[in-house]
C-alpha positions in Angstrom: -65.6 -100.1 -132.7 -63.6 -98.3 -130.1 -66.4 -95.7 -129.8 -68.9 -98.5 -129.4 -66.8 -100.0 -126.6 -66.4 -96.7 -125.1 -70.3 -96.3 -125.2 -73.0 -96.5 -122.5 -72.7 -100.0 -121.2 -71.0 -99.0 -117.9 -73.3 -101.2 -115.6 -75.6 -100.1 -112.7 -74.7 -97.1 -110.7 -74.6 -97.3 -106.8 -77.8 -95.3 -106.6 -79.7 -97.6 -108.8 -78.6 -100.7 -106.7 -79.7 -99.0 -103.5 -83.1 -98.0 -105.0 -83.6 -101.7 -106.2 -82.7 -103.1 -102.9 -85.1 -100.8 -101.1 -88.0 -101.7 -103.4 -87.2 -105.4 -102.9 -87.1 -105.0 -99.1 -90.5 -103.2 -99.0 -92.1 -105.8 -101.3 -90.7 -108.6 -99.2 -92.0 -107.1 -96.0 -95.4 -106.6 -97.4 -95.5 -110.1 -98.8 -94.3 -111.6 -95.5 -97.0 -109.7 -93.5 -99.7 -110.9 -95.9 -98.3 -114.4 -95.6 -98.3 -114.4 -91.8 -101.8 -112.9 -91.6 -103.0 -115.6 -94.0 -101.3 -118.2 -92.0 -102.8 -116.9 -88.7 -106.2 -116.7 -90.3 -105.9 -120.3 -91.6 -104.7 -121.6 -88.2 -107.4 -119.7 -86.4 -110.1 -121.2 -88.7 -108.7 -124.7 -88.1 -108.6 -124.2 -84.3 -112.2 -122.8 -84.3 -113.4 -125.7 -86.5 -111.8 -128.2 -84.1 -113.4 -126.3 -81.1 -116.7 -126.6 -82.8 -116.3 -130.3 -83.3 -115.4 -130.7 -79.6 -118.4 -128.7 -78.5 -120.7 -130.7 -80.7 -119.3 -134.0 -79.5 -119.7 -132.8 -75.9 -123.3 -131.7 -76.4 -124.2 -135.0 -78.2 -122.8 -137.0 -75.2 -124.9 -134.8 -72.9 -128.0 -135.5 -75.0 -127.4 -139.3 -74.7 -127.7 -139.1 -70.9 -130.8 -138.8 -68.6 -131.2 -135.2 -67.4 -130.8 -136.3 -63.8 -127.5 -138.1 -64.4 -125.8 -135.1 -65.8 -123.4 -133.6 -63.3 -124.8 -130.4 -61.8 -122.8 -127.1 -61.7 -119.6 -126.4 -63.6 -117.0 -129.0 -64.8 -113.8 -128.3 -66.7 -111.9 -130.7 -68.9 -109.2 -130.4 -71.6 -108.5 -132.1 -74.9 -105.3 -131.8 -76.9 -105.7 -132.0 -80.8 -102.8 -131.5 -83.2 -100.7 -129.9 -80.5 -103.4 -127.4 -79.3 -104.9 -127.8 -75.9 -108.6 -127.0 -75.7 -110.5 -126.1 -72.5 -114.0 -127.5 -72.4 -116.3 -125.9 -69.7 -119.7 -127.5 -69.1 -122.3 -125.8 -67.0 -125.5 -127.7 -66.0 -128.2 -125.8 -64.2 -131.8 -126.4 -63.5 -134.5 -124.1 -64.9 -137.8 -123.5 -63.3 -141.1 -123.1 -65.0 -141.1 -119.4 -64.5 -137.5 -118.6 -65.5 -135.4 -118.9 -68.6 -132.1 -119.2 -66.7 -131.0 -120.6 -63.3 -133.4 -121.9 -60.8 -131.9 -119.4 -58.3 -133.5 -116.5 -60.2 -137.1 -117.8 -60.2 -139.7 -118.4 -57.6 -141.3 -121.5 -58.9 -141.3 -124.7 -57.0 -141.3 -126.9 -60.2 -138.1 -127.9 -61.9 -138.9 -128.0 -65.7 -135.6 -128.4 -67.5 -131.8 -128.7 -67.1 -129.9 -126.2 -69.2 -126.5 -127.5 -70.3 -124.0 -125.1 -71.8 -120.7 -126.1 -73.3 -118.0 -123.6 -74.0 -114.6 -124.4 -75.8 -111.6 -122.1 -75.6 -108.0 -122.4 -76.7 -104.7 -120.5 -76.2 -103.9 -117.3 -78.1 -107.5 -116.8 -79.2 -107.2 -113.0 -79.6 -110.5 -111.5 -80.4 -112.1 -114.8 -81.4 -114.9 -115.8 -79.0 -115.0 -119.3 -77.4 -117.3 -121.7 -79.3 -120.5 -122.3 -77.4 -123.3 -124.9 -77.6 -126.5 -125.4 -75.5 -129.1 -127.9 -74.9 -132.2 -127.9 -72.8 -133.3 -131.2 -71.4 -136.8 -131.9 -69.8 -136.9 -133.0 -66.2 -139.8 -135.2 -65.2 -141.3 -136.5 -62.0 -141.7 -140.2 -61.2 -139.8 -143.3 -62.1 -137.6 -141.6 -64.7 -137.5 -138.1 -63.1 -137.4 -136.4 -59.7 -138.7 -138.1 -56.6 -141.8 -136.3 -55.5 -141.1 -137.2 -52.0 -137.7 -135.4 -52.0 -136.9 -131.7 -51.9 -134.6 -129.2 -53.8 -132.4 -126.4 -52.4 -131.1 -123.7 -54.7 -128.2 -121.8 -53.0 -126.9 -118.7 -54.7 -123.4 -117.2 -53.9 -123.2 -113.5 -54.3 -121.0 -110.6 -53.4 -121.5 -106.8 -53.2 -124.0 -105.2 -55.5 -125.6 -108.6 -55.9 -122.7 -109.8 -58.1 -122.9 -113.5 -58.8 -119.8 -115.5 -57.7 -118.9 -118.2 -60.1 -116.6 -121.2 -59.8 -116.8 -121.6 -56.0 -117.7 -124.9 -54.3 -120.9 -125.0 -52.1 -121.0 -127.8 -49.6 -124.3 -129.0 -48.1 -124.6 -130.9 -44.8 -125.7 -133.3 -43.6 -124.9 -135.5 -46.6 -121.6 -133.7 -47.5 -122.9 -132.8 -51.0 -121.0 -130.4 -53.2 -121.7 -128.4 -56.3 -119.6 -125.7 -58.1 -121.4 -122.6 -58.9 -122.0 -121.5 -62.5 -121.8 -118.0 -64.0 -125.1 -117.2 -62.2 -123.5 -118.1 -58.8 -126.1 -120.9 -58.3 -125.7 -124.4 -56.8 -128.7 -126.6 -56.9 -129.2 -129.8 -54.7 -131.9 -132.2 -55.7 -133.2 -135.4 -54.1 -133.0 -134.1 -50.5 -134.7 -135.7 -47.7 -137.0 -133.1 -46.1 -135.3 -131.5 -43.2 -132.8 -128.9 -42.1 -129.5 -128.3 -43.9 -126.5 -125.9 -43.7 -124.7 -124.6 -46.8 -121.1 -123.3 -46.7 -118.7 -122.0 -49.2 -115.2 -120.6 -49.3 -112.5 -119.6 -51.7 -108.9 -118.4 -51.5 -108.8 -114.6 -51.2 -112.5 -114.4 -50.4 -114.4 -113.7 -47.1 -117.9 -113.8 -45.9 -120.1 -110.8 -44.8 -118.9 -111.6 -41.3 -115.3 -111.2 -42.3 -114.6 -115.0 -41.9 -113.0 -117.3 -44.5 -116.2 -119.4 -44.6 -119.7 -118.2 -45.6 -122.4 -120.2 -43.9 -126.2 -120.3 -44.4 -127.8 -122.3 -41.7 -131.4 -123.4 -41.1 -132.2 -124.1 -44.8 -135.2 -126.4 -45.0 -135.9 -128.9 -47.7 -139.5 -129.9 -48.3 -141.0 -132.7 -50.4 -141.9 -131.6 -54.0 -140.6 -128.0 -53.4 -137.8 -125.8 -54.4 -136.5 -123.7 -51.6 -133.7 -121.0 -51.8 -131.0 -119.6 -49.7 -128.1 -117.0 -50.0 -124.4 -117.1 -49.3 -122.6 -113.9 -49.2 -118.9 -114.1 -50.3 -116.6 -111.6 -52.0 -112.9 -110.8 -52.5 -111.3 -109.7 -49.2 -110.2 -106.1 -48.8 -107.5 -104.4 -46.8 -107.9 -101.0 -45.1 -105.1 -98.8 -43.7 -106.0 -97.1 -40.5 -104.3 -94.0 -39.1 -105.3 -91.1 -36.8 -104.9 -87.3 -36.7 -102.8 -87.5 -33.6 -99.9 -85.0 -33.1 -96.5 -86.1 -34.5 -94.6 -88.0 -31.9 -97.6 -89.0 -29.8 -97.4 -92.3 -28.1 -100.2 -95.0 -28.7 -100.7 -96.7 -25.3 -100.5 -100.4 -25.2 -104.0 -102.1 -25.4 -105.7 -99.2 -27.2 -108.4 -101.1 -29.1 -109.5 -100.7 -32.6 -113.1 -101.6 -33.3 -115.2 -102.0 -36.6 -118.7 -102.7 -37.5 -121.0 -102.9 -40.5 -124.6 -103.8 -41.3 -123.8 -107.5 -41.2 -121.8 -107.6 -38.0 -122.1 -105.6 -34.9 -119.2 -103.5 -33.7 -116.3 -105.6 -32.3 -112.7 -105.2 -31.2 -110.4 -106.4 -33.9 -107.8 -109.0 -32.9 -104.1 -108.6 -33.8 -103.1 -110.6 -36.9 -101.3 -113.8 -36.4 -98.9 -115.8 -38.7 -102.0 -117.1 -40.7 -104.7 -114.5 -41.4 -108.1 -116.0 -41.4 -110.8 -113.7 -39.8 -110.6 -109.8 -39.8 -107.5 -108.7 -37.9 -105.2 -105.7 -37.5 -101.5 -105.2 -37.6 -101.7 -102.4 -35.0 -102.6 -98.8 -34.7 -101.6 -97.1 -37.0 -101.7 -100.2 -39.2 -103.7 -102.4 -41.6 -107.0 -104.1 -41.3 -107.0 -107.4 -43.2 -109.7 -109.9 -44.5 -112.6 -107.4 -44.7 -115.7 -108.0 -46.7 -116.4 -105.2 -49.1 -118.8 -103.0 -47.2 -119.3 -99.7 -45.5 -117.6 -99.7 -42.1 -117.5 -97.6 -38.9 -113.9 -97.6 -37.7 -113.4 -96.6 -34.0 -110.6 -96.1 -31.6 -111.4 -97.0 -28.0 -114.3 -99.0 -26.4 -116.7 -96.2 -25.6 -120.0 -95.8 -27.5 -120.8 -92.1 -27.2 -122.1 -89.3 -29.3 -118.8 -87.8 -30.2 -116.8 -91.0 -30.4 -113.4 -91.2 -32.1 -114.7 -92.9 -35.2 -114.9 -92.5 -39.0 -116.9 -94.2 -41.7 -115.5 -95.6 -45.0 -117.0 -97.6 -47.8 -114.6 -100.1 -49.2 -117.1 -101.9 -51.5 -115.7 -100.5 -54.7 -112.7 -102.4 -56.1 -110.9 -99.0 -56.2 -111.1 -98.8 -52.4 -108.7 -101.7 -51.9 -105.9 -100.6 -49.7 -107.3 -97.1 -49.1 -106.7 -95.2 -45.9 -109.2 -94.0 -43.2 -108.2 -91.4 -40.7 -109.9 -91.6 -37.2 -110.0 -88.4 -35.1 -108.4 -88.7 -31.7 -107.1 -86.5 -28.8 -103.3 -86.0 -28.1 -102.9 -85.3 -24.4 -99.7 -83.7 -23.3 -98.7 -84.5 -19.7 -95.8 -83.0 -17.8 -94.9 -84.2 -14.3 -93.0 -81.7 -12.1 -91.4 -81.6 -8.7 -91.2 -78.0 -7.9 -90.3 -76.4 -11.2 -88.3 -79.4 -12.7 -89.9 -81.9 -15.0 -89.7 -85.5 -13.9 -88.7 -88.2 -16.4 -89.6 -91.9 -15.9 -92.9 -91.1 -14.3 -95.9 -93.4 -15.0 -99.0 -91.5 -15.9 -102.4 -93.2 -15.8 -105.4 -92.3 -17.8 -108.9 -93.6 -16.8 -112.1 -93.2 -18.7 -114.9 -91.9 -16.3 -117.8 -91.4 -18.7 -120.9 -93.2 -17.4 -122.0 -96.2 -19.4 -118.6 -96.8 -21.0 -116.5 -99.9 -20.6 -113.7 -99.1 -18.1 -110.6 -98.1 -19.9 -107.1 -97.5 -18.3 -104.0 -96.7 -20.3 -100.5 -95.6 -19.2 -97.7 -93.6 -20.5 -94.2 -92.9 -19.2 -92.7 -89.4 -19.2 -89.5 -88.4 -20.9 -87.3 -85.4 -20.0 -90.1 -83.0 -21.0 -93.2 -85.1 -20.4 -95.1 -87.4 -22.7 -97.9 -87.0 -25.3 -100.4 -89.8 -25.3 -103.1 -90.8 -27.9 -106.5 -91.1 -26.4 -110.0 -91.6 -27.7 -112.5 -88.8 -27.3 -114.3 -89.1 -23.9 -114.0 -88.1 -20.2 -110.7 -88.9 -18.5 -108.8 -88.4 -15.3 -105.0 -88.2 -15.4 -102.8 -89.2 -12.4 -99.4 -90.2 -11.3 -98.1 -91.9 -8.0 -97.4 -89.4 -5.3 -98.9 -86.7 -7.3 -102.0 -84.7 -8.0 -105.0 -86.0 -10.0 -106.4 -83.6 -12.4 -110.1 -82.8 -12.7 -111.8 -84.7 -15.4 -110.6 -83.9 -18.9 -113.3 -84.0 -21.6 -111.6 -84.7 -24.8 -113.4 -84.0 -28.0 -113.0 -82.3 -31.5 -112.8 -79.0 -29.7 -110.4 -80.1 -27.1 -108.0 -82.4 -29.0 -104.6 -81.3 -27.7 -104.8 -80.3 -24.0 -101.8 -79.9 -21.7 -101.9 -81.3 -18.3 -99.3 -80.7 -15.5 -99.1 -82.9 -12.5 -97.2 -82.0 -9.3 -95.5 -84.7 -7.2 -94.1 -84.4 -3.7 -91.5 -87.1 -4.0 
């Protein structure tokens, strides 16, 4: 018996306990992962089923209405079911007889249908796509349809590369009518009294092709029984940093203008930005241009329009061009005022543009102990100082960017 008691029943060793715990942990982790995935899948199926129900309910509500009473454009509502908030987006757009989408993409003068699309989304969808439902409703003419004595205007909001701009409000006057653009950028106004109308649109962070916060399309004409179309250009505003290739330490004279232009707006002098930025403006030179429509620009220093102007071109249409920098070529004129052989500090030096056909430009700089270097646009200039000599005309260009001028004074 003593041998039996001294036998093999010594319990589990420490190694066996560690192995058992490791196996248990692995199996528990795997089981928990499977359980969580199963739970997520079940919850996703429940949410998708509920979204489908909401979409179906919305479409049925639409089908119970007359086509003309359905609100045009895009509307967004929410519905909370079992703790989940669903976003219901409805887009209602007219379809012409020659198009299978928005009236803005066709050329027909006949409205045939109204296409209503309902999309339902919810939080944390992951890779699940929103539930979508569509219905196409006939639009007639007469007592239960469109008034044949009225007209229709289809206004499309687009940006660069003809990109449709969705979810912006288009306002039509007179009448103060509004529509929100759908994914096609289209806003359709029906039942219009024949005559002239103006369409406008705006959105935070967007500008028109004229670098203004509001895009306007005037002189739109509605005609009885016809569909007429008009564009509105609007896109996200860009900023552009502007610098020059002036010598280090060169002084930019007060009033030196910065000018820009593109195919939509002729060259103009950019005003200095105020507290509230609306139209295109600049923080200075060197500095930043703000509220620019994504386009190809000519950026110029000075007012003179000449063959070898101080200007550069840059395309800021691509999104990657936001905040990029353009360098404008300029001259850096070094002026030293001397009395005898001694340099004179505190002397005011005046630069005047003498080129024929240019807007008169006059800039000044004040000398230091060893003179002053002033930034000037390319062009033809005289340099002078009181009680001193006036230099012959200095022609500043790419080949004469850093001339040195010495003026002699008598007192």
